[in-house]
C-alpha angles and dihedrals in degrees: 000000000000091000090052091050090051090052092051100042100023133074111006093207088068095049090101088067091065114088113238092237090062091053090048092054091049094049094042095203102098125108122214119207129200114223116196134180095042120167114249086238095059112112128203089250090052090049090048092049093049095050100036092077088073098051147310108324111207095186139358115195131177115203112233135190112263095224105038098026090224123138117267090212099256140075147164134255121196120203128197093234139027093236091059091047091051091051091050092050094052094045102038104036108105094009125125120253118180091345097310129099108238131201123214130196140146112290115248119228117255107263120168114010093168100079114171119351121260114252113249102193137312118339120260113268115258113239121204120212 
């Protein structure tokens, strides 16, 4: 943890080595938006360009399939402030981007990733009394 703290507060010439998401967590003022309904042809640069007109975009990320590498049709945009994020939601929600109508809302935190348990063999036999 001390090494991480030194990276963040230490030498400014190494600040480019710190991912923007780490800085966002430290500052605690950023707002992450969920963008759904994206065209499969939308790139992260295109997403960044479309949303940067409403404020300082810290990160624009399109979620892709691990195997094929193709877009899953949604992504996330992180703004430096909540005011900019609110402006982007009101202006971009329901608008067309690359021929598809997108919807924009605040991203929800990851809650339960577990889902249903994985089966580990045949079920136990049911005994009747």
